[in-house]
N, C-alpha and C positions, 0 to 999 in steps of 0.2 A: 503468199510466196511471191517473190519477184526475182527473175533472173536478169542480172545486169552484165553487160559486156562493154568494156571500155578499152581504148588504146592506152597502153601503159609502158613505162620503162622500169626495169628492176634496178634498184639501188641497194648496194651493200655497204654498210658502215660498221666495220668490226663485226660484232655478232648481230647487229641490227639489220634486218632485211625488210625493205619496204618497197612499195610501188608508187611511182609518181604518175598521177593520172588526173582526170577531171570528173566531176559529177554534176548532174543537174539538180536544181532545187527540188524537182519532183522526186528524185531519188532520196534526198534527205528527208522528205516529208512522208515517205513510206512508213506505215505503222511498225514500230519495233526496229527501224533501221539503225537507230543510234540510241545511246543512253549517256547521261552525264552523271557519273558517280560524284556524290558530294560528301564532304567531310561531315561526320556526325559530331556535333558539339560535345557529346558525352564521351567521345573518344572510342566508342565501341563499334563504329562503322568501318566499312572497308574502303570507303571512297577517298578521293584525293582532290576533288575539284572545289572551287570556290562557288558561292552562291551566284546565280545569274543576276546581273544588274539590269532590271527591266528597262530603266531609263536609257542605258547604253544601247540595248538591243533596239529600242524604239527609235532612237536617233539614227541608227543605221538603216532601219526600215524606211523611215521618212526620206532619207537621202536616196535610197534605191528607187523609191516610187517617183520622186521628182526627177532624178537623173535619167531613169529609164524612159520616162515620157519625153525627154529631150534627146534620147538616142545616144547618151554618153555615159551610162552607168558602168562602173568598173570596180572590181574588188580583186586585185591581183595576188593578195597574200594567201598562201595555202593554208588549208585546214589540216590538222594532224589527227587522223583516226587510228585506232589500234584494235586488233583482235587476237585472241589466243589461238585462233584457227589458222589453217593454211590456205593460201590462194596460189594457184599455179599459173605461171606465165606461158602463153602459147607463143613459142619462139618464132613460128612461121608467120603469124599475123601480128605479133607484138601486141597482144591483147590479153586481158584478164577477164574471166567470166566467173561469177559467183552467185550463189543462191542466198538471198538475204536471210532466210530462215535458218540456214545451216551455218553461215559465217557470222551473222549478227546476233544480238545488237552490237554495233561498233561502239567502243568507248571513245569519247571526244577528249583527247589529250590536250589539244589546243584549238580554240576556234568556236567555243560554244556561243559567244555573242554574235559572231558572224552567221552561224547557222540559225539562231533564233531570229535575227533580223531578216534574213533571207526568207524564212518561212512565213514570218508575219507580213512581209511585203507581198509575197505571192498570194496570201489569203485575200488581199485587197486588189491585187492585179494578177490574175491567173497567167498572164503572158510571161511573168517572171518564173513560172515553173520550169521553163526551158533555159533559164539563165545558168551558165556554167561557171563553176569555181574550181580552181586548182586544189588538188587533195593529195596528201601523202598518206598511204595506208601501211602501217606496220603490221606484220603478220607473225604468228607464233610468238606473241609477246605476252608473258604472264602478267598477272595483276601487279605483282611487286615491281616488275620492270616498267610497267606503264606508269606507276606512281613515281618511280625514279626519273623517268623521262619527262614527266610533267614538271617535276621540280627543276630538272636541268634546263628545260626550255624556258621556264618562267623565272629563273634566277640568273641565267647567263645571257639570255637574249632580250628579255623584257621583264619588268618587275612583277612579282606577285605580292599580294598583301603579306606583310611579315607575320601576321597571326596565322595565316594559312601555312606559311613556310614552317612555323614552329610546330604546327599540328603534324605535318608530314614528316619532319625530322624526328619528332617524338615517336611516330609510328614505325619509322624505319629502325629506330633504336631497338625496338622489340623484335626486329627481324634480322638482326646481325648474324645469327647463326644459320640463316637460310642460305643454302649454297647458290641458288640461282640469282641472287641479288647481283645486278650488273655493276660494272665499274661506274663510280660517280666521282665528280670533282673532289680533289683532296680537301678543300675547305668545307664542303658539305659532309664528307666522311668524318672529318674531325668533330663536327657538331654532333653527328650521329653517335660516334664512339664515346664522346664525353658524357652523353646522356643528360645534359643539363635541361634541354627542352622537355624531355620526358618527365624528369623529376619536378620541374617547375609547373608543368601542366597538371600533374597529379595533385599538386597543392591547390592550384587554381580551381580545378574541378571540385575538390572537396569544399573549399571555401564558398564556391558558388552554388553548391547543391545541398549542403548540410543545413537543415532548417534552423539549427542552433548557431550557425555561423553569422557573424555581423555582416558578412559579405553575401548573404543568401540572395541569389537572383539579381545581384547588382553588377555582375561582370558580364560584358557582352563578348561572347565567344566569337571565334573568327568567322563563322558562317551564319551568324545570327543577325537579323535586322534589329537596330536599336529600338528599345521602347523607353517609356518615360522613367522607369524605375532603375534603369542601368546607368551607372555613374562612371565606369571605367571600362576600357576594352582589354581583352585578353593579352594582346600584344604588349601593352605597357606594363601590365601586372607581371607577366613572365619576365620581361627585361629587368624589372626591379628585383625580382626574386633571384635571378641569375647573378645580378651584379652584387647583391648584398648577402642574401641568405645562403646561396649555394657557392659563395666565394670560399675557396679553400682555407682562408684565414678565419672564417666564422665557424665556431664549434658546432653550430647547427648543420653544417654541411657534411658532418661525419656520417658514415653509412649506418652507424648504430641508431641514428634518429630517423631512418628512412620511413619506418612504419608509423611512428607517432608524430613526425614533423608537421603534417597538415593540421592535426588537432591542436598541437602546441601553439602553432601560429594563430589559429582561430581564437584560442584562449588569450593569447597576447593582445590581439586587436580588440577583443572584448574589453580588456582592462584599459587599453588606451582610450577607447570611446567613453567608458565610464568616467575616466579621469578628466578628459579634455573636452568632451562634447556635451553641450546643454541639450536636454530632451527636446526643447522647442525648436532647435535648429539641427536636429539629428539628420533629417533627410537631406538638407542642403550643405552639410558640413564639408569643408575642404578635405577632411580625413578620407572621404570616400572618392576622392578624385586622384588623378595621377600624381599631383603635387603632394597630396597627403600620404600616399603610399611611399613615395620617394623619401619623405621626411621621417616617417615612422617605421620603415622597414628595419627589422633588428640587425644591427651591425655586429662586428666581431667583439665590440666592447660589452655587449649585453650578456650577463651571466646566464648560461643555459639553466642553471639550477634555480633561477628566479621562480617564484610561485606561479606566475602567469604562464610559464612554459613547462608546467608539470602536468 
């Protein structure tokens, strides 16, 4: 247990209530102080974050160690933390006090690489434990709202990997009926309501996880590190499916094919590979790359009744 008291200002933005304050690295390093929810590549997880880029965190740690030794280390960009619990402002002293066991662990909505870099640097130079960083803490923010705010911050202020965006939009599509979903930008809401990302990801998940699929374990999902057997990323595959297969002019986009569409497409690509790819060059074939998907993705001219799609 740790009791933390910090000077803070309360900020209200529509229904969002947050505290602008600062924390020391030693606060961030408290066991259980924060967590970073990550996307589950299977689509069954509850998280919304992208994988930590260890190289990016190390680069920041190296900078902090060098700059701190010279007396000019600075990191002015604020970290965005969130909790579904409440924190009360002491209006007389303009401070907040909270018990990390009761309020935490905080979710890191934005700033995971900064936190990782700071903690890594402090492990090498304990003086950095007292280094302060600006922090915005959102309170009484449920998991769905945290996911939405992550998407808003990372698509309107700086970019997030498009594959991660597809995963989040797909997850939000399944949450449309939940009343507490906050207001999100219209262009994001249109994506959510159309449901294309959700439908495309269900196809990709099937193709990548069904052992009889020609794409089995060949698609790198948004939060996976690439391995030697993966030939295409989720982002590119989803974009192609949305452009061609889920296009309203394609008969395959009809709702009646929703259940069988992934299997139909798996059969289709099996036939394509049997016809066009020599067994000796199967692994390196362009069919398994983005260009191949773009060229072979079934267009509106392909008869749905064709044998390979049954």
